[in-house]
N, C-alpha and C positions, 0 to 999 in steps of 0.2 A: 488803147482802151484801159480806163482806171479800173483799179479793184473794186471800187464800189459799183461800177456799172456792171461787172461780171457778177458780183454778189448779188445784185438786184434781179439780174436776168436769171440767175439760177433758182432763187427764191422764187420768182413769179412763174416761171415755166415748171417748177417741180413741186410747187405748194408745200414749200418746208415750212416746218413748224418750229423746229430746233435748229438755232446756228450757232455754232462754236466757232470762235476766231481765236486763233492763237499767232501770237506775233503780229497782230494787226496794227499795220503805221499809217494809215489813210484816216479820213475824218469821220469819226463816228456819227458826229452831229448831222452830217451831211447824208450818210448812209440812211441813218433814220428818217430824214426829211424825204429822201426818194421812196422808202417804203411807203410813208404816209401818203405821197401823192398815189401810191397805187392802192390805198386802202389797205394797207398790211399794218398791223398794229402789233410791234414787238415790245416786249417788257425786258429790262435787262436781269437778268440772274445774278444771284450772289456767288462770288466766285473767293470765298475766304482763302486768303494767304496766296493766291494767284494772280499777280498782276499782270501777268502777260496772256492771260486767257480772258476774253469776253463771251458771255453765252446772253444770245437773244432768243426769247421765246414767245410763241404765241400761246403757250400753255399758261394758264394762270398758276400762281401760287406754287412754283416749284422752289422748293426749300432745300438748303445744305443739308447734308447727313453726316456727322463726324464719325469716324472708324480710326482709333487711335490717332495718329499724327496726320492723317488723310481726311480729306473732304469729298463726299460725292454728292451727286444731284439726284 
């Protein structure tokens, strides 16, 4: 079973609104297409300075907040 299939099942079964992916190596566009097939609409969050973290959210308008050298959502 692929990583995307597992993530899709987890999100669908548990009605997850915020998905944080670290070190994700599968196809993000394919994952988003699978969510769209299930009528799950995720927006990609801004992750300033974090190239290895992806945030997908069904909550609109989540913006980063800066705290010294760190960033929070």
